[in-house]
N, C-alpha and C positions, 0 to 999 in steps of 0.2 A: 504494500500500500504506500502510495506517495504521501508523505507527510508535509504538505505544502504550507501549513500554518504552525509548524512546530514552535518557533520562537515566540510567536504571538500567544500561543497557549501558555508558554512559560511566563510571559509578561502578565497575562491575565490571572495567573495563579496568585500573584502578589495581591490582587484585589479580593481574593476569596476569603481571607481571614475575617473572622467576625468583626463587625463594625467598620469594615472597609468597603468602600464603593467608589464609583467614579466621582472623585472629589477634586478633579483637576479643572483648572480654568486656563484660558489662553495666557494669562499673566503668570500663573504659578502652578507647579506640579503639586499634586496631592500626596497623601501618605504613601500609597502603594507605588505610584510612578516614581516618586523620589527614591524609594527603596530600590526599584528596578534600575534607576540611573546610577545609584551607588554601585550596584553590581556591574553594570555596563562600564563604569569608569575603570574597572579592572579588566574587563573583557569587551572592548568597544565593538567587536564583531557581532556581539549579541544584538545591540541596537541596530547595527548595519543590516542584520538579517530581519529584524522585526519590522523596520520601516517599510521595505518593499512588500512584505506579507500584508501589512495593513493597507497599503495602496492597492494591491491586487484584490483584496477582499472588498474594499470600497468600490473599486471599479466594476467588479462583478455583481456586487450586492449580496447582502446577508442571506437572501432567500433563493439564490441562484442554484439550480439543480446540479451544476457542474461541481460546485464545492460544498454541497449540502452535507456530505459525510464529514468533511473537515470541520465545518462550522458546528456540527453536532458534538464534536470532541472538545470544543472550546468551553472553558468555564463560562457560565452564564452570570454576568455581572449586571445588576440592575442600574440603569441610569437614573439621574436625579429626576424629579417630577418635571414633566413638560420638555424633556430632552430625549432625543433618540440615541440608541446605541451607536449609530453611524456618526452622530455629532460628537459623541464621547471619543470615538476612535480617531476622529479628525483632530481633536485636541491632543490626544496622545501622540499622534503622528507629528503634529506641530512641535511638540517638545523633543521628540526623538530627532527630528531634523535639525533643531537648534543645537542639540547635544552633538550630533555628528558633524555639524559645521564648525564647531569649536569645542572639541572634547576636553582640551586642557583647561579652557576657561570654565567649562561646565563641571569640572571634577568636584563633586560634592564630598563631604566628609566621608570617611570610610567606616564610620561607626554605625553598625546595624541598629535599626529602631523597631523592626517588626520580625517576627519569627521566620517569615519567608526568606529573609536574607540569610 
């Protein structure tokens, strides 16, 4: 089986912990994405893999039959009220692209804050 969304699944697992949800904004990363970026600071190839996976998913759409099996394997993270999952993924992508454009400047502290790390 082709695992075309492997790194996105890893990223979304950070959001699965109790009390964590999509809490990112365009201005700032939330708890889970901050944790993911701390990990990516040590392994930038993870973010470099997650970004195109998100782009691919957004281009095809969450309900596309071509990737339905892959989407079913993703953790289901509830978006905030009145916000769609796609919008949340666009915000995550925005932060990943900022990180990838300047990984040295984006290097957060290496101190873990959630168990996922």
